[in-house]
N, C-alpha and C positions, 0 to 999 in steps of 0.2 A: 566562630561567628556564633551568634545568637542563633536559635532555630525559627524565631520568628522573622528575624532578618534575612536569615538564609531561604527561607519560604518566598519572603518579599522579591528578591533578587532571583530567585529561581524563576518566578512568574514573570518579573520582567525580562528575563532571558528568553523565555518560550514567548513573551508576547513580540519581540524583536523577531525572532526566527519565523513565526506566524505572519508577521506582516513584510516579510519581504525585506527587511532592512539588512543589508549585505553585514554577516558577523562571521568570526572567525573560532567560534568556540571550540576547544578540543572534547573530545567523548569525557577525559577525566576532568575537565573545567565543569561540563555540565552535568557529570556524575556528583561532584562536590557540591553543586548547586540542586540537586534533588531533580533534575529534568533527567528523564529516562526516555531512551529509544527502544520503545519494546519490539519485541522478535513478532513475525507475522505468521499466524498459525490458522491455515486454512482446512478444512476438513475438505473429502472428494464430493460430499454431499452441498458443502457450500459454493463450490467452484462452480458446480452444476446449476445450483440455483443461481449464482450471478448471469452464467449464460442464458438462461431458461428465462430469467427477468429481462434481460435485453433482447428473448426472442428471437436468438440468432441459433441457427444450425452450429455444428461443431467446425465445420469447414469454414464458416465465414467468421465464427468465434475468432479462429486460428488467425486467419487472415489480419482480423482486426488488431488481434496482440503481436503479428509478426512472428507466431511459430508454427509448427508442422500440425495438421489434422490430428496426426499422431499422438502428439504431446497432449493435446485436449483431450483425447480419449483415455489415454494412459493416467491424467489427472484425475478424470472422472472415475475410472476404475480402481484407483487406490494403486496402481502399480508403479506410478512414480509421483514426485511433487515437485512443481514449481519452484525455479530458485530465483534469487538474486531480485533484478528490478521487476521481474516478472510477478512473483511474489507481491512486491508492494502495489507495482499495478492493478492485481487482483484485488487487493484490500481496498483500493482507492474505486474501484468500480463498483465493489460491493456497498461502498459508502455514499457513492456518487455515481449511479450508474449511466448518467449520459454525459460524463466526463469526456469520451471519445466518440461522441456523434459528429464531430468536425471530421473525422476519418472514414465517414460514410458521406461519398461526394455524391450528392442529390442532384 
């Protein structure tokens, strides 16, 4: 496949995914189209900054994320790293800080 066509098809695939259209691309197919799913790397400082930007204590932030306060403390101290979906959720909070406001029942 020509590079320009590959880029156009890859862009269309990404637009379909971003718009919520049901798709069933495999990782191999996405890679072939040049669509990458990047790893989420957060430093201890970034995790703390996310929490502070939300103006939440470690205990409240832990409850919001449904993890233990000990996990938050260890992430911020660099003793452990968040894993799986929590890592992606933290990345999402970094990009859109109010995405979990619905969890704060006012």
